[in-house]
N, C-alpha and C positions, 0 to 999 in steps of 0.2 A: 638663177641669180645667186651670187655668193652671199653668204651671211654677212650683214653689215657689222661694222665695228661697234664696240661698246661693251660695257660690263655685262656678264651673264646674270649677275644678281644685283638688282637695284638696291641702293642704300635706303631709299624711302619706300614705304609701303605704297601700293597703288592709291590708297585712300588719301595719304598725305600728299602724293604727287598731284592728284586731282585737285586737292584743296589749293595748292600753289597755282595750278593752271587757272582755276576759277577766280583766284584773286586778281590775276592780271587781266582777265576778261571783264570782270564785274566790279571790282573795287577801284574807284576812281583814284584814290591816293596811291595804291600800288601801281596802277596803270601809268601814272606819271613817270615812273622809272622802273621798268620791268627787269632791268639787268640783274639786280640781286636775285630775283627769282630764277632767271635763266642760269645764273652761276650755280645755284643749288641744284637745279635739274641736271645740268651738265655733269656736275661732280657726283651727285648722289642718285640720280634716276634718269640716265640718259635716254632710256626708252622704257615705256610701261604700257600695259593694257589698261585703258581707262574704263571706268564704269559707264562712259558714254558710248562705248562700243568701238572706239578707235584705239589703235596703238599710236602713242604720241612719241615723236622723235625730236630730240633736243640738240644732238651733236651735228656738226657740219657735215662730216662724211656720210652719215646716215641720211640726213636731209638731201644731200646731193644725189645719193644713189637712187632714192625713190622719186626725186624730181626728174631724173634722167631716164629711168627705166621704161622701156616700151611696154612692159608687162603691167605697169601701173598707170592709170589715167583718170578720166572723168567717169562718174557714175553713169550707168546705162539704164534705159527705161524699165528693163525687166528685173532689175536688182531690188531686193527687199532690204532696204538699208535702215539701220536703227535711228530713232530720233535722237536729238541732242546736239551738242556742239559739233559743228562741221565747217562753218565758214563757207559753205558751198551753195547757199541759196542763189537762185537764178533771178536775173532782172530782165531777161529777154527770152524769146522763144529758143529753147535749148536745142531744137532740131535744126536751127539755122545759124547759130552763133558759134564760131570756132572755139571760143573759150570753153564751151561745155561739150565739145565733141572729141571723139577718138578717131584715129585713122581707120579706114581711109577717108571718111567724110571730112575730118579735120584737115588732113593733108591736102585734099582737093581745094577747100575754101581758102586755107591759109596760102596755098600756092598762088591762087588767083589774086588775092589781096596783096601779096608780096610783090607781084609783078607791077602793081601800081604804086605801092607804098615802099619806095626804095630809099636807101641811104642817100643816093644822089639827089632825089627830090628834096630831102631834108636839107642837104648841103646847099642847094640852090636857094632855099628859103632863108638861109642865115642872114643875108643883108636886110631882108624884109623884117625878120625878127628883131634885129638891132634897131631898125627905123621905128618899129612899133614901140620899142622899149623906151626910147629917149624921151618922148613926151610924158610918159608916166613918171620917169625919174625927175623931169623938170617940175612936175607937180609936187613930188615928194620933197624936192629941194626947196621949193617956194614955201611949203608948209613948215618944214623943219622938224615937225614932230607928228608921227602918223602911226596908225595901226598898219604895219607893213603887210599883214595878211589880206586885209580888205583893199588896201591901196595898190598892191603889186602881186603878191604871191598867188592870189586867187584869180583876179581879172586878167592878168597877163597870159597865163597858160590857156585860159578860155579863148582869148583873142588869137593866140597862135594856132590852136587846133582848128578854130573857125577859119582862119586864113588858109591853113593847109588843105582843109576839106573843101573850101569854097562855100562855107555857110555865111550868109550875110551877117556882118558884124553888128548891125543894129538889133539882130535877134539873139546874139550870143548871151547877153545878160539875162534874157528870159529863161535860159536853159539851166542856169546855175542851180536853182532850187530843185528842179526836176532831176538833174544828174545826181545831186546829193541824196535825194530820196531813193533813187535807184541803187546807188552804191551802198547805202546803209543796209540794204537787204543781204549783202554778202558778209556782214560782220558776224563773228561767232556768237554775239549776244543778241542778234536780231530776233524780235518777237513777231507775232502775227500782225500786229499793227504796222510795224516797219515793212513787212512783206506786202501788206495791202497797199501802203503808200507807194512802194516800189512798182507794183503792178500798174497802179493808176498813172504814175509818172512815165513808165515805159510806154503805155498806151498812147499818152499825149505826145510824147516824142516821136513815136512811130508814125503817127498821123502827120506830123510836120515833115518828116523825112520822106514820106510817101509823096507829099505834094512837091517837095524839092526835086524828087526824081523826075517828075513830069517837066519841071522847069529846066533841069539840066539836060534832059534829052532834047528839048526844043532849042536850047541855047547852051551848048557845051562850053566850058571854060577850062582854065589850066589847073583847076583844083583837083585834089585827090578823089573827091566824090565823082566827078566826071570821068576821071581815069578808071575808077572801079566799074563804072557803068560800061565803059568801052572795052575793058580788058578781056582778053580771050586767050585760051590755050587749048590747042587741038580741038577747036570747035566748041569748047565749053565756056560758058559765061556764068556769072552770078545771077541767080534769080532775083526778082524784086524783093522777095522775103529775105533772102540772104543779104542783099544790099542793105536793106533797112536794119536788120539785126546787127550786122558787123560795122556799119557806120555808127550806130548807137554805141557799140562797144568801143570803137576807136575814139569817139568823142568823149565818152566818160573816162576812159583810161588816159586819154590825152591831156586832161587837166588835173584830175583828182590827185594822182600820184606825183605829178610835177609840182603842184602847189605844195604838197607835203615835203618834197625834196627841197624846195626853196626855203620854206619856213624852218624845217628841222635843221637845214644846213646853216642858216644864219644864226640860229640859236646856238648850235655847236661852236661856231666860230666866235661868237660873243662870249661864250662861257670859257673859251680857251684863247685868251688874247695873244698868247705867244704864237699860236698857230695862225691866227688872223694876221699878225705882223709878218710871219714867215711867208704866207701866201701873197701878201702885198709886195714883199720884196722879191719874190721869185714866182712870176706868173706861169713859168713852165710847169709848175706843180698843179695847175688848175685841173687837168684831167684826173690826176691822182686824187686831188681834193674831192672832186665829185664822187669818185668811187668810194672814198672814205666816208663821206656823208651817207651814202647808200648803205654802207656796212654798219656804221656806228649807230645810226638812228633810222632804220629802214622804213620807208613809207608803206611797205607791205610786210606784215609780221608773220603771217601764217598762210599755209596752203593745205589742201587736202588731196590725196591720191587714193584711188580705189583699184583693187586687184582686178584686172581684166581676165585673168585666168587663174587656176590653182597655182600656188607658189609656196615658197618657204620664207617665213618671216622670223628672224632671230632664232633659227633652228627648229621652228615649229611649222608644220604644214598648215596652210591657210587656204580657204576657198575663195573662189571668185566672189567679188562683192565686199571682201574685207577692206577696211579703210585705215589709212594712216593720216594723222595730223602732223604736218611738217612745220615746226616752229622755225621759220626762216630767221626771225629776229634773234633767236637763241643761237642758231648755227653760226650767225655772223659774229657772235661773241665767244666762240669756242677757242680756248687757248691752244688746242691741238692744231688749229688752222691759222691762228693769228697770234703773234707775239704780243703780250700785254693787251688783250682785246679791249679792256676798259679805257685805254689811252687813245685819245683822239689825235691822229697824226696825219696831216695833210700830205706828207711825203710817203706814206706807207706803200702805195701802189706804184711809186716810181721805181721801186726795186723789182728785180726779176724774181719770178717764181711765187709771188704772192697770189693765192687763189682768189678768183673773182667772188664778190659777195653773192649771196643767194637772192638778193632783193628783186631781181628781174625774173626769178624762176630759172628753169633749166629745161633742157630737152625739147620735146615737141611744143611745149607751151611757153617757151622762153618769150619774154615780152617783145612783141613785134615793134613797139614804139621805143625800145631802149635807146636807139640812136638819137631820136628826137629829144628824149628826156635829158640825155647827157649834153646834147648840143645846147638846149635851152639853159641848162644849169651853168655851163661854161660861159655863155654869153651874158647871163644875168649877173653872176658873181663878178665877172670881169668888169662889167659896166658899173656895178655898185662900188667896187673898190676904186675905179677910175674917178667916179663922181664925188664920193664922200671920203674925206680924210678922217672924219670922226663918225662913228656909229656906236650908239650906246642904248642899252635897255633902260626904259623909264617906266615908272608906275608899277602895277602889280606884276608879279612873276608870271611869265607865260605858262599857260596850261594846255595840255593836249585835249582834243575833243573826246567825247565819250564813245570812242570806237577803238577796238583792239586790232582787228584785221588790217584796216587802213589807219595808219598812225600819222596824225598831223595836228598842228596847233589851231586853236580857235581864234586866238588874238595874240599879237605881239607888238607892244608899243615901243617905238624907237625914236630917239632924237638923232638927227643927222646934220652934218654941216660939211661944206666944201673944203 
């Protein structure tokens, strides 16, 4: 691997850089707007060896390199890893979940899941997504003033992923708290109590999906769950354990990050009325606008990669098991990658040559549901702009939930009119 770009000597001491990192993880006020911290890290400490045992990467090119590298992946069971910030806690059996596996096991499972979870399947779902959305918008229009997170941004992606998988809609609401408990365990600041809640939630969800496997085998339907049960490649199928673990992964990832995309995107547009007006006037920019939302206020702020073999990291030999913390949110604000990165520009990605944001990850672990998330985003924002001529923030300023790894709003009160 070539040595990543970046200054050879950081302007900040490792201790000062650690303090900045800790501020965006644990300080709620700083976490509301981490971009000033990212700016300092990019300019003064683009990479440093943290006291937590990881080398932290803040620049786009460095983040991209380690997300893509086949030499860096997920921790393996025999590795003696240091405690501390990692954002890598598990919420399902890591021997069966592709999120936590390296090739060849990851390749095998992802290949089988991908045969069922295709972009075509998502595209065929688009009319159904729109039909499910309209009654929700009717309720929002009738009320006129709502918390858009609880009215739309959270329940709608839950309904969509349930529809895609073939999970009964009447059960979807029951899973919200369980999924939130599971995903809280991957936060950089997760404590033992959060991990215990995640384990209990995962156990309960696994029990439900085990029962659903029996039902789907007896009466297959057109949903993704049935397709994953039936999918086969060269005589290979997903085991029941693999089915349960990866259905849980798809279900959790299928609404948590999309909910954040909706909330973060609406807030960005409302804080930049010129860009909202521009998008209203030119809907051909919608695809670019979704990518800009992902870049500007990424639903996923960090990732971790572990050396799977001895390698070289910034000119220094490192051994297998060395970890890097990849600040995707910071890389998305690197001026070396994006012109005026603090500017929210819905047309940014309409131009040629603009690098894709890091928000969906990269390489072997690039988000399998990226196509679904973008499709939902385009449908939702198009429908909102069609339905409401006026959208305004009311009441208290929206605040982000106490999570750093997954970034999203807790509540956002809006007033809307047709």
